[in-house]
PLY file of the C-alpha trace (Angstrom):
ply
format ascii 1.0
element vertex 126
property float x
property float y
property float z
element edge 125
property int vertex1
property int vertex2
end_header
0.00 -0.22 0.40
1.01 3.39 -1.16
1.56 6.22 1.06
-1.03 8.45 -0.54
-3.89 5.18 0.01
-2.45 4.98 3.76
-3.53 8.39 3.94
-7.11 8.05 2.69
-7.23 5.49 4.72
-6.61 6.90 8.06
-8.84 9.93 7.35
-11.22 7.85 6.32
-11.13 6.33 9.57
-11.04 9.41 11.03
-14.56 10.77 9.23
-16.58 7.36 10.44
-15.64 8.04 14.35
-16.03 11.39 13.96
-19.30 10.35 12.13
-20.43 8.10 14.66
-19.83 10.50 17.06
-22.34 12.85 15.07
-24.83 10.89 14.74
-25.11 10.47 18.77
-24.18 14.35 19.37
-26.46 16.86 18.58
-23.71 19.57 18.00
-21.54 17.66 16.11
-22.54 16.87 12.55
-22.49 13.32 11.44
-22.65 13.96 7.78
-19.52 16.04 6.28
-17.71 13.63 8.33
-19.66 10.75 7.00
-18.93 11.88 3.52
-15.45 12.31 3.99
-15.23 8.53 4.96
-16.86 7.56 1.67
-14.82 9.85 -0.06
-11.60 8.67 1.45
-12.93 4.94 1.29
-13.41 4.75 -2.16
-9.84 6.32 -3.14
-8.24 3.97 -0.74
-9.32 0.26 -0.60
-12.36 -1.46 -2.71
-12.87 -4.01 0.04
-12.99 -0.72 2.63
-15.71 1.43 0.26
-17.92 -1.85 0.04
-17.96 -2.35 3.98
-18.21 1.32 4.67
-21.59 1.77 1.97
-23.17 -2.04 3.94
-22.71 -0.27 7.50
-26.58 1.25 9.52
-24.25 4.55 9.44
-24.06 5.02 5.73
-26.88 3.86 5.13
-29.04 6.00 7.55
-27.31 9.24 6.92
-25.44 9.61 3.13
-27.14 6.68 1.15
-30.33 8.67 -0.11
-28.00 11.79 -0.68
-25.65 10.13 -2.91
-27.87 8.20 -4.75
-29.05 11.49 -5.57
-32.45 10.86 -4.27
-32.27 13.50 -1.61
-32.54 13.51 2.06
-35.53 13.77 4.68
-36.83 16.52 6.21
-35.58 15.54 9.63
-31.78 15.42 7.91
-32.03 18.72 6.35
-32.65 20.79 9.37
-30.83 19.05 12.39
-28.08 19.71 9.83
-29.20 23.46 9.46
-29.35 23.70 12.85
-26.30 22.33 13.51
-24.21 24.79 11.34
-26.06 27.55 12.01
-25.80 27.31 15.70
-21.37 26.79 15.05
-21.38 29.79 12.48
-23.01 31.84 15.19
-20.02 31.16 17.89
-17.78 32.04 14.80
-20.27 35.29 14.31
-20.21 36.57 17.64
-16.28 35.95 18.51
-15.45 38.12 14.83
-17.28 41.29 16.74
-14.63 43.51 15.51
-14.19 42.09 12.31
-16.53 43.30 9.56
-15.21 41.14 6.42
-14.97 38.21 8.36
-18.86 38.68 9.98
-19.79 39.40 6.24
-17.92 36.33 4.85
-19.22 33.89 7.20
-23.11 35.52 6.69
-22.43 35.06 2.92
-21.53 31.10 3.45
-24.68 30.57 5.74
-27.08 32.35 3.41
-25.74 29.75 0.79
-25.73 27.17 2.96
-29.30 27.49 4.27
-30.77 28.10 0.30
-28.12 25.11 -0.82
-30.42 22.60 1.76
-33.69 24.47 1.34
-33.87 24.37 -2.28
-30.63 22.27 -3.92
-31.59 18.91 -2.11
-34.60 17.58 -2.66
-36.87 16.44 0.57
-37.90 13.01 0.49
-40.79 11.68 2.89
-39.96 10.44 5.84
-39.61 6.55 6.03
-42.17 5.40 8.38
0 1
1 2
2 3
3 4
4 5
5 6
6 7
7 8
8 9
9 10
10 11
11 12
12 13
13 14
14 15
15 16
16 17
17 18
18 19
19 20
20 21
21 22
22 23
23 24
24 25
25 26
26 27
27 28
28 29
29 30
30 31
31 32
32 33
33 34
34 35
35 36
36 37
37 38
38 39
39 40
40 41
41 42
42 43
43 44
44 45
45 46
46 47
47 48
48 49
49 50
50 51
51 52
52 53
53 54
54 55
55 56
56 57
57 58
58 59
59 60
60 61
61 62
62 63
63 64
64 65
65 66
66 67
67 68
68 69
69 70
70 71
71 72
72 73
73 74
74 75
75 76
76 77
77 78
78 79
79 80
80 81
81 82
82 83
83 84
84 85
85 86
86 87
87 88
88 89
89 90
90 91
91 92
92 93
93 94
94 95
95 96
96 97
97 98
98 99
99 100
100 101
101 102
102 103
103 104
104 105
105 106
106 107
107 108
108 109
109 110
110 111
111 112
112 113
113 114
114 115
115 116
116 117
117 118
118 119
119 120
120 121
121 122
122 123
123 124
124 125
């Protein structure tokens, strides 16, 4: 295994670990970490990638989005609330840096628009 693949494996494992923690803790978003893990495992090892896409963690959080079907409204709201809370901390801490606040506000608005209009909303499964 070359260094590049080993780095992808390590990053993928870190992504899975943080994604698992994020699935339990409401403040830490699991979606971006699981997306990182899927990306890294796809580039490092077919065996690891196959294992990951068959886990419950992947199926509950990423599968429908990766397949282009969208996300449930509950998942979208959870992601938007978490990012809003985390960005608001940065926004408050940058009270003297006006340009930083403007950039952060623009990123936040893009994030809300993307998840509201760019990602399809699926009906929740019973």
